[in-house]
N, C-alpha and C positions, 0 to 999 in steps of 0.2 A: 359724682363720677369725675375723675381727672380728665384733663384734655387728652391724655395718652390713651386712656381707656375709650374716651368717645371716638378717637381717631381710629382705634382698632375696630370698633364696632362699626364705623362708617365703611371701613375697608372690607369688612366681611360682607355687608349688604351689597356692596358693588361687586365683589368678586364671587360670591355664592350664587350660581345660576339657579339653584333650586329653592333660594329663599324667597318665601312667598310675600315678605314685607317689601320686596323690591318692586316700585312702581313700573308701569308700562313704558313710560318714556325712558326711565332709567335703564331698563333692560335694553330698550332699542338703542341707546347710546353705548352701555357698558357691557350687556350681557355677553358672556363667553370670551370677552376681550382680555388678553393678557396685559397686565399693567406696564411691562417693560417689553417693548417691540423691538425689532431689528433696528440698529442704528439709533435707538431712543427715539424713533419716529412716534409722534402722537397718532396719526392715522396708520392703518394697516397698509405696509408697503405692497406694491404690485409686484410679485415674483414672476416675471415675464420669461418663463423658460419652459421648453418642452422635455428637457431631460437634465438630469442631475449626475454630478461627478463624484468621484471617490477618490481619496489621495492615494490609497494603496489597496492591495487585496485585502488586508486585514480589516480596514475600514469597511470594506464591502461585506465581508463576513460578519462583522460585528453588527452591521446594519440589518442584515438578513435574518440573523438570528434573534435580535432583540426587537427590531422594528422601532428603535428610538435613535434620536440623533442630537448630539451636542446637549443644548440646553432645553431640549423638548420641542424645537422647531418641527413643523409638520411636514417634512420633506419626505420624497419617495425616490425611487430609482428612475421613474418615468412618469411624465405629465399626466398621462390618462389615469393613473392610479391615485393621483392626489396632487395638491398644491397648497403651499402655506397660506396664500391669500384666500383661496377657497375654503380651506379648513377653518379659517377664522370666521368667516361668514357663516359657515354650517354651525359652529358653536354658538353664535349669536342667535340664530334661527331657532335652535333648540331651546335656548333659554327663553326666547320669546313665547314659545308655544307649550312651555312646561314639559318639554320632551327631554329624554336622556341624550339623544344624538339626533343629527340630521344630515341628509346627503343631498347635495345640489346636483342639478342637471341643466342641460342646455335650453330647455324650455319646460313649461308647464305640462304639455303633452308628453315630452320624453320622461318626465317624472312619473305620469300615470302608466304610460306603456312600459316603462322599465319596471315599475312596481309589480304590474300584473304578470308580465313574462316572467318575473323572478319568482313568484309565489305560486302560480297556478301550473298544475301538471296537465298533461294531455288528458282530454275526457273529463275535465273539471267543470264545474257549473257555478255561474255567477247570478246573484240576485241584485238588481239595480232599480233604483226609483226612476220614474219618468221625469220629465223637466230638468234633465241633466245637460250638460254642454253636448252639443251634437257631435263633436269629435270624439269624445268620450264614448258615446253610444256607438258611433260608427266603428271604432276600435273593437269594441266588445261584440257586436253584433256581426261584423263583417271579417276584420282580421283574425280574431281569436277564434271564429268559427272554422277557419281552416285547419286548426289544430285540435278540432274536436271538442272545443270549449264552448258550452252552450250558455246563453244569457237569457234570464227571465225578468221582463221589465214589469214593475208593479207601480200601482198609483201612489204618488207622493201622499204621505200621511195614513195610508192604510196598513197598519202594521199587521193586522190579522191576515192580509194578503201577502205581505212580507214573509210572515212565518209559514204560511201555507205553501209558498214557493220554494222553501228550503228542502233540498233532498238531501237527508242524513248521509254522511260520509261522502258526498259527492260535491255539494255546494261548499265552496272555499272562501268566497269573498262576499260581503254585502257592501255595495257602493252607493253613496248618495252624496249630495252636495248641500250646504247649508250656509248661507241662502243659496237657492237654486238660480239658474239662468234659464229664462229671462224673468220668471214670475216671482221670483224672491221668496219661495216657500221654505219653510224653516223645518228641517228635520229634528224629531224628538231624539236627541243624542243619547239620553238614558235608555230608552227602549231599544234602539238599535244595538247598543253595547251589551244589553242583557241578553238580547237574541243572539248575538255572536259568542257570548260566554256559554250560553245554554247549549248551543250546538257546536261549540268549538270551531267557530268560523271568524275569519279575520274580517275586522271592519275598517273601511276607509271613508273618510269624509274630505270632500274638496271643500276647503274653507277659505277659497280665494276671495269671494265677497266680502266675508266677514273680517278678515285679518286677525292675528293674535290680539289686536287691541279690543275687538268687539266679542270675540269668542275663542275659547280653547278647548276643542273636543277631547283631547287627550285627558283633561281633568274629569271627563264623564265617562271614561272608561273605553273610548274609541281607541283602536290600535295604531292606525297611520292617519295623520293629517297631511294633505297635499295642498300646495299652493302654486299657482302660476305667478312667480315672483315678478314676472313682467308687469303685473298690475300694481296694486297697492304697495307692496314691499319695495319695489324700485321707486314708484311714484312719479317718474318723469318721462314715461314713454320713450326711453332710449336704450333699452336692452332686452334680451329675451333670457329668461331663466326660470327654473322650477325647483321645488324642494319637497322631499318627503320627511316628516319628522316622526319619531316613534322610540320604542324601546331600544337600548344600545344594541342587543345582540341581533335584533331584526334589521337595524340600520347598517350594521357591519356586513350582514349578508347582502343586502342591497349596494352597498359600496363595492363589495367584491364583484358583484354582478355588473355594476357600472364599468368596471375595468374590462369586461368582456363586451358589452353592448355599446360602450364608447360614447354615451351621451353626456360628456363631460362639459362643465361651463368653463370658459376660459378666464383667465386671472384678471384681465381688464373689466370684464363684465362683473366678475365677483367684487371688485374694488367699487365699482359704480353702485352695485347693489347695497354694499355695505354702507356707503355715503347716504343712499336714499333711506335705508332703514332707520338712520339716526333721526329722521325727522317724521317717522311714521306716526307717532303718537298725536303730534299737533296737526298733522295733515288730516288724519282720520277724524280727530274731533271736529275740525272745521266742516268736513264733508258730511259727518253725521248730522251737524246742526243745520246745514243748508238743505240737505236731502229732505230731512223731515219737514222743514219749512215749505219746501216746494210740494212735497207730497199733500200737505194740508191745504195749500192753495188749490192744487188741482182737484182735491177731493170735493171741493164745494163749488167748482166751476161748471157752469151749465154746458160748456163745449167739450167737457170730458166725460166719457161713459164710464170708466172705471179706473181706479188706481190700486196698484199693487206695490205695498210698501209695508214691511213688518212692524213699523212703528205706528200704524194706524189701527184703530180698534176694528176697522171693517176687513182688515187682512185675516185670511182663515187660520193663520198661524201666530196671530198677535200674542196670545197668552203664553205660547211656548218661547217665542221671542223674548218676552218679558222675563222669563224665568232663566233663559240660557244666555242672554246677550247683554252687554253692557252699553251697546249702541246698535243702532240698526243699519248702519252702512251708508254708502255713498251713492247707491244706484236706486232710481225710481222708474218703475215700468208703469205705463198707463195706456189706455185706449182712447183715442180721439174720436168724437162722434162724427162719423164721416167715413168715406172710402179711402182707398189707397192714395189717390190723389190729393184728397183734403188733407190727409195726414202729412203729405209731403210739403203742401203749402205752409203748414204750420212750422215745420221744421226749417224750411227755407227762410221764414220770417225772423228767426232766431239770430241774434248778433254775437253772443258769447261763445256758445258751444261749437265745436267743429264737427263736421259730419265725418264720422270714422268709427271703425270698430275698436275694441278694447275698452278698458276702464281703469280707474284707480290712479290716474296721473294728476298732475297739479292743474291741467287744462280740463274743462268740461268737455265732454264727447257726447254725441247723440246719434242715434240710428233708427231706422225702421228695419227690424229683423228681417221682414218680408223681402226687402231689397237687399240688405247688407249680406245676410247669410242664407237666403233661401230663394235668390233671384231666379234660379233655374227652374223652379217648381211653379205650378199654377196655384191659383188662390184656393182651390178645393184641395189640393195635395198639402199645401201649408196649413190649412185649417186642420186637416187630419192629423197633423203633427203638434196642433195646439198654437199655432202661429197665425194670428189674425192680421189682416192687411192694415188695420188702423193701430197696431201695436207700436209703441215707441219705448225704447231703452234709453233713459237719460243717465249718464255717468257724471255725477257732480264732481268739480274740481274744487280748487281752494279759492275761487273768486269770492269776493264779498257777497254775503248772503243777500243783501238788499239788491244788489245789481242783477243777480240771477233771477230773483223774484220778479223785479221790474221787466226783465227781458222776456220771461215766461208770459207775463200778463199782457205785454205789448203784442207778443206773437199770436196769442189766442184772439186778442182783439181785432187783428188785422188778416186773419187766415182766410 
């Protein structure tokens, strides 16, 4: 092969978003990106504008009729409808998740709520697995109920119950997470996708905890993948964003609806997200490694009652995780032997992680869900929701594995 042919081949690998030969980190850096950007900038420029101008009336008419502009820049007439910086990140996220297109939102919850508001008619029905993010459940069970939309919650992993809950011609969406929050349950993507196709129901997976590095649900036949881009995709705990990835025609409908609902991400945050995504592969690789090591240490420790991590054989969905995932993620949930106060003492002895909500950033974060997310409820009320007082969610950062392991062991010894 000549050098010219080799160069052309490499160019195709970099520029072809749907080329499966493209590695995960290569997609993170180059996926969806135009080789020549404005002003020949290496990085995607921040187009910080709320509105766009036209040279004359004919330019406006040409734009409205063709929806193209110049050399293909992704401009619009108004910022709520789109932005070149945002569009560049959307293309990259579509490439990362093996999707045809993606649409960015101002937060992960804006992505979920906008998606559901866009696809659900009044009187529709949703089937949702339990152990989902509490705000997603709250939106479906409280807010959507006002529009006559009912939600049936089924046990995670019970696919017979999931099918039994489907109401033909009324159920419109099946919702799950994989891994779930906080018990890291793994949804069988193939089974959910097949149920969706059998009953002509849309399927949605919140894949925030997995990232496109560890799991790509679209490749299993799922219709929509949602991420809170605030977490791993950003990776630095400094922005809020969300994304939905899927088939081009469906994403176009969501983008049109976003212009009405208004949950647009601003170009500065889109730029920061683009920068964060470039290191996603190396960050997640380190987080996978450390989380598995932490889970293994905790699994054998006499002061730990139970560990929830899909990389362990003791996890109820370990075999599914082995089949679907290339890594098990950077979150470890576990139960300390003791009550609420004993668990708090363990957390307070730790030196590396910060006590904080969220996950996926370069810094390790740790929390007791009983205090961080369910403080207003009694122990009995929390337990009814599956949240034990001794439950800990440890979101691993990119610190050195040995340092994190030492910190965990010394905290357990001195709690």
